[in-house]
Backbone bond lengths (Angstrom), bond angles and torsions (degrees), N, CA, C in turn:
res aa  C-N    CA-C-N  psi(-1)  N-CA   C-N-CA  omega(-1)  CA-C   N-CA-C  phi
1 M - - - 1.449 - - 1.524 108.48 -
2 G 1.323 118.03 130.62 1.453 122.06 -178.96 1.510 112.44 -86.44
3 V 1.298 114.85 174.27 1.459 122.12 175.64 1.518 107.46 -73.72
4 M 1.296 117.72 134.78 1.466 120.89 -179.65 1.529 110.30 -80.89
5 L 1.294 116.03 142.01 1.455 122.58 177.16 1.528 108.57 -66.55
6 K 1.321 115.34 125.19 1.460 120.19 -177.73 1.521 109.29 -115.08
7 S 1.320 115.76 131.19 1.443 121.19 177.51 1.529 109.11 -62.10
8 G 1.319 116.43 135.00 1.454 120.72 177.95 1.526 114.11 85.94
9 T 1.337 118.13 -6.79 1.460 120.94 178.85 1.525 108.69 -77.51
10 T 1.319 116.37 133.13 1.454 120.51 177.32 1.525 108.65 -100.79
11 Y 1.316 115.38 111.27 1.463 120.71 175.52 1.519 107.52 -90.24
12 L 1.318 115.47 141.90 1.456 121.38 -176.74 1.518 110.62 -110.30
13 V 1.320 115.72 161.52 1.460 121.28 178.21 1.529 110.55 -54.09
14 R 1.304 118.04 -39.09 1.475 120.53 -178.44 1.526 112.14 -59.67
15 D 1.330 117.32 -22.10 1.464 121.35 179.25 1.523 112.73 -73.40
16 V 1.326 117.58 -19.29 1.465 120.39 -174.53 1.528 114.83 -126.44
17 M 1.310 118.35 -19.00 1.466 121.38 -170.90 1.524 112.79 -65.75
18 S 1.322 114.55 155.51 1.462 122.27 171.91 1.520 107.20 -95.64
19 R 1.305 116.24 133.80 1.465 119.55 177.27 1.520 111.63 -84.98
20 F 1.318 116.33 -20.33 1.461 120.97 178.05 1.519 108.92 -84.84
21 V 1.316 116.81 117.60 1.466 121.71 -179.11 1.523 108.01 -127.48
22 V 1.319 116.21 130.45 1.459 120.51 175.13 1.521 107.01 -85.45
23 T 1.321 115.64 127.12 1.467 120.26 -175.90 1.525 110.70 -121.97
24 V 1.312 113.52 164.18 1.451 122.52 177.82 1.526 107.39 -143.28
25 R 1.310 116.76 158.59 1.472 121.01 177.99 1.525 110.57 -97.92
26 P 1.312 117.49 152.79 1.473 119.74 -177.72 1.524 112.93 -62.38
27 E 1.322 118.08 -25.61 1.462 121.10 -178.90 1.525 113.23 -87.97
28 D 1.336 117.83 -2.66 1.464 120.65 174.13 1.521 109.20 -72.42
29 T 1.322 116.65 159.12 1.462 120.26 179.74 1.530 110.62 -84.82
30 A 1.313 114.49 159.73 1.461 120.16 176.13 1.531 110.10 -60.87
31 W 1.325 116.33 -34.35 1.470 120.45 177.82 1.533 110.26 -62.06
32 T 1.328 117.26 -44.93 1.464 121.82 177.30 1.525 110.07 -59.74
33 A 1.324 116.43 -42.58 1.465 120.96 179.09 1.527 110.46 -61.12
34 L 1.332 117.29 -45.64 1.460 120.90 178.89 1.524 111.72 -62.59
35 E 1.323 116.42 -42.53 1.469 120.01 177.86 1.525 110.86 -59.12
36 L 1.328 115.92 -42.86 1.468 120.41 178.58 1.523 111.43 -63.42
37 M 1.329 116.56 -44.35 1.464 120.19 -179.93 1.526 110.72 -60.31
38 V 1.317 116.63 -45.05 1.464 120.55 -178.46 1.532 110.48 -67.49
39 S 1.324 117.38 -46.50 1.472 119.66 -176.54 1.520 112.71 -68.59
40 R 1.321 117.90 -29.38 1.470 121.48 -179.21 1.526 113.24 -98.56
41 G 1.333 116.83 -4.31 1.455 120.62 177.31 1.518 114.33 66.97
42 V 1.335 116.14 38.83 1.466 121.17 178.75 1.524 109.55 -123.30
43 G 1.333 116.01 159.06 1.455 120.88 -179.14 1.511 114.10 -101.85
44 A 1.348 116.23 -0.37 1.468 119.98 -178.89 1.518 109.60 -157.13
45 L 1.309 114.77 156.94 1.460 122.52 176.71 1.519 108.56 -128.46
46 V 1.308 116.26 140.29 1.454 119.91 173.02 1.533 106.66 -84.10
47 V 1.311 115.63 131.08 1.470 121.69 -179.99 1.520 107.24 -91.10
48 V 1.336 115.23 124.51 1.461 119.85 -175.81 1.524 112.09 -126.23
49 E 1.319 113.71 150.85 1.463 122.47 165.10 1.511 103.92 -117.45
50 G 1.335 116.12 111.79 1.455 119.39 -169.12 1.519 106.25 68.64
51 N 1.327 117.43 -123.49 1.467 120.93 175.23 1.531 110.46 -115.52
52 R 1.331 115.76 20.39 1.457 120.70 179.59 1.534 109.35 -100.35
53 P 1.329 117.08 119.80 1.462 119.07 179.20 1.519 111.60 -71.76
54 I 1.330 115.53 130.03 1.467 120.61 179.13 1.524 111.73 -120.33
55 G 1.333 116.29 -5.68 1.454 119.56 -179.23 1.512 111.32 -175.08
56 I 1.314 114.37 179.73 1.458 121.35 174.35 1.524 106.36 -142.97
57 V 1.319 117.21 141.74 1.459 121.75 178.72 1.526 107.77 -128.81
58 T 1.325 115.04 132.23 1.462 121.02 -177.48 1.528 110.24 -116.73
59 E 1.326 114.30 165.79 1.467 119.40 174.45 1.530 109.78 -56.73
60 R 1.316 115.57 -41.32 1.473 120.03 -179.18 1.527 111.90 -62.51
61 D 1.339 116.97 -40.01 1.474 119.89 177.84 1.524 110.28 -57.16
62 I 1.327 115.26 -45.99 1.465 119.92 -177.02 1.523 110.33 -70.64
63 L 1.330 117.49 -40.66 1.465 120.87 179.13 1.526 111.11 -62.57
64 R 1.339 116.82 -43.55 1.472 119.76 178.17 1.528 110.58 -58.93
65 R 1.321 116.18 -44.63 1.474 120.56 -179.71 1.523 110.75 -65.57
66 L 1.318 115.65 -39.23 1.460 120.50 179.58 1.527 110.62 -62.18
67 L 1.323 116.95 -41.81 1.457 121.07 -179.10 1.525 112.05 -69.66
68 R 1.332 117.50 -27.03 1.477 121.72 178.72 1.525 111.77 -90.64
69 G 1.320 116.85 -16.99 1.465 121.44 -171.27 1.513 114.19 -85.22
70 S 1.333 113.97 -162.03 1.460 120.47 -174.16 1.531 112.79 -96.10
71 G 1.332 117.42 1.12 1.466 119.64 178.67 1.517 111.66 137.53
72 P 1.334 115.83 169.49 1.468 120.43 -175.48 1.529 114.25 -59.65
73 E 1.326 116.96 -30.19 1.472 119.32 -179.44 1.526 111.89 -62.67
74 E 1.342 116.92 -20.71 1.461 121.08 177.60 1.533 111.45 -59.97
75 L 1.342 116.49 -29.51 1.464 120.33 -178.43 1.522 112.60 -64.28
76 L 1.320 116.33 -20.42 1.465 120.07 -179.80 1.526 111.84 -75.50
77 T 1.324 117.08 -21.85 1.468 120.34 -178.73 1.524 113.15 -117.56
78 L 1.324 117.29 -19.19 1.459 121.38 178.92 1.516 109.86 -65.33
79 L 1.329 117.43 128.67 1.461 121.14 -178.79 1.523 110.91 -89.88
80 V 1.318 114.65 148.51 1.469 120.90 178.02 1.518 110.44 -54.02
81 R 1.331 117.78 -40.79 1.475 120.58 -177.89 1.517 112.21 -59.19
82 D 1.339 117.36 -23.64 1.460 121.06 -178.00 1.528 113.52 -89.20
83 V 1.324 117.38 -5.56 1.461 120.26 -178.34 1.536 112.17 -125.99
84 M 1.324 117.25 -13.76 1.472 121.45 -175.98 1.529 111.59 -73.97
85 T 1.328 114.29 160.26 1.457 120.89 168.78 1.518 106.05 -85.46
86 K 1.317 115.78 119.42 1.465 120.52 -177.69 1.528 110.51 -81.68
87 E 1.328 115.74 150.34 1.465 122.53 177.36 1.531 111.57 46.43
88 P 1.326 116.52 63.18 1.463 118.71 -178.97 1.525 111.31 -66.46
89 I 1.317 115.21 155.24 1.459 120.16 173.45 1.518 107.02 -68.89
90 V 1.318 116.30 131.49 1.464 121.80 -177.86 1.524 109.57 -125.90
91 C 1.313 115.21 170.28 1.458 121.36 175.23 1.524 107.43 -134.32
92 T 1.316 116.60 176.58 1.455 121.85 176.20 1.527 108.34 -114.22
93 P 1.328 117.70 166.34 1.462 119.30 176.62 1.523 112.61 -59.85
94 E 1.340 117.27 -23.84 1.470 121.84 -177.34 1.527 113.55 -92.21
95 T 1.336 117.51 -1.76 1.456 120.30 178.91 1.532 109.33 -66.83
96 P 1.330 117.56 133.78 1.471 118.87 175.08 1.528 110.55 -58.40
97 L 1.322 115.63 133.33 1.460 121.23 -178.82 1.528 110.95 -57.73
98 R 1.308 117.30 -36.98 1.475 121.70 179.01 1.533 110.71 -56.06
99 D 1.336 117.51 -42.65 1.463 121.08 -179.56 1.530 111.43 -64.61
100 V 1.335 115.90 -41.63 1.463 120.13 179.97 1.520 110.15 -66.71
101 L 1.322 116.81 -44.27 1.463 120.37 179.23 1.521 111.08 -60.93
102 R 1.327 116.59 -42.39 1.465 120.55 178.77 1.531 110.03 -59.91
103 T 1.328 116.66 -46.94 1.467 120.81 179.43 1.524 110.92 -62.20
104 M 1.326 116.80 -44.10 1.463 120.30 -179.44 1.532 111.01 -61.47
105 V 1.318 117.14 -43.06 1.464 120.91 -179.81 1.526 110.44 -68.46
106 E 1.328 117.18 -48.85 1.465 120.91 -176.78 1.523 112.76 -64.63
107 R 1.338 117.09 -35.81 1.462 121.12 -176.34 1.537 113.21 -96.71
108 G 1.332 117.01 -6.51 1.461 120.35 -179.88 1.516 113.71 75.22
109 F 1.331 117.09 27.04 1.461 121.39 179.04 1.520 110.25 -83.97
110 R 1.311 116.08 148.37 1.463 121.34 174.14 1.521 111.95 -105.33
111 R 1.320 114.44 -10.54 1.472 119.19 -177.32 1.517 109.32 -159.19
112 M 1.336 115.83 158.67 1.456 120.39 178.37 1.535 108.84 -146.08
113 P 1.340 117.12 127.15 1.463 119.68 176.36 1.529 111.13 -64.24
114 V 1.316 115.37 145.88 1.461 122.66 178.12 1.528 106.97 -109.25
115 V 1.329 115.78 124.51 1.461 122.25 -173.81 1.518 110.08 -125.70
116 K 1.316 115.63 140.74 1.464 121.11 174.02 1.519 107.72 -134.36
117 N 1.330 115.68 125.31 1.469 121.57 -177.51 1.528 111.68 53.81
118 G 1.326 115.91 38.10 1.461 120.60 177.34 1.518 115.20 80.81
119 L 1.331 117.59 -4.68 1.466 121.13 -177.32 1.521 110.98 -108.63
120 L 1.326 115.47 146.41 1.453 121.53 -179.12 1.525 110.16 -67.71
121 E 1.333 115.93 125.03 1.468 122.82 -179.85 1.521 111.73 -109.09
122 G 1.340 116.53 -26.63 1.453 120.00 -176.36 1.509 110.37 172.23
123 I 1.323 114.25 -161.26 1.454 121.12 178.27 1.523 107.85 -149.15
124 V 1.312 116.67 147.03 1.456 121.18 174.08 1.528 106.62 -116.62
125 T 1.331 115.62 128.30 1.460 121.09 -175.97 1.521 110.34 -121.15
126 E 1.331 114.82 165.19 1.463 119.71 174.75 1.520 110.23 -53.98
127 R 1.322 115.99 -43.95 1.462 120.48 -178.27 1.517 111.15 -62.15
128 D 1.336 117.33 -44.06 1.471 120.55 177.23 1.525 110.15 -55.25
129 C 1.326 115.94 -43.12 1.470 120.88 -177.61 1.524 111.35 -68.38
130 M 1.335 117.14 -38.47 1.466 119.82 178.64 1.526 111.28 -67.25
131 V 1.329 117.12 -41.58 1.467 120.82 177.68 1.527 109.86 -61.42
132 F 1.323 116.80 -43.82 1.464 121.44 178.90 1.521 110.68 -62.27
133 L 1.321 116.98 -43.53 1.460 120.97 179.28 1.527 111.07 -62.17
134 L 1.321 117.55 -41.63 1.467 120.68 177.36 1.525 111.06 -59.56
135 K 1.333 116.44 -40.99 1.467 120.16 178.20 1.535 110.31 -64.19
136 L 1.332 115.48 -42.06 1.474 118.76 179.49 1.519 112.15 -65.03
137 L 1.305 116.45 -32.15 1.449 121.30 -178.52 1.538 112.38 -82.07
138 G 1.328 114.83 -3.83 1.453 118.50 174.42 1.505 115.83 92.95
139 D 1.310 118.10 18.58 1.467 120.26 179.29 1.512 110.48 -77.45
């Protein structure tokens, strides 16, 4: 039996976020990023320098570049820094989940990095939110 949804309850990002985040470095190639996404079963990677997120790269980012570029071999030399979304919108573990969901819906995001004191703490994804909602609904 799941937790029942209570009116007036403030759920926070920490209640739903994944602490396991697949990351990539800005100097890695787009091909390396794609290999990581496929092998780890994720659609995006947080781009980090050390443990500080500086961007996010998605399958769609790479596909768009591939369709505009000179061919698939470009992925072997194209760097993540040249295809990533720089300075992504992030949240903290203490951010109200409602605020993150609103931003994700309004901006068309499927995921948002979770940062604390400038360091990557996790990620919140559409799937995380759906699983949490199922638990709240008693599934």
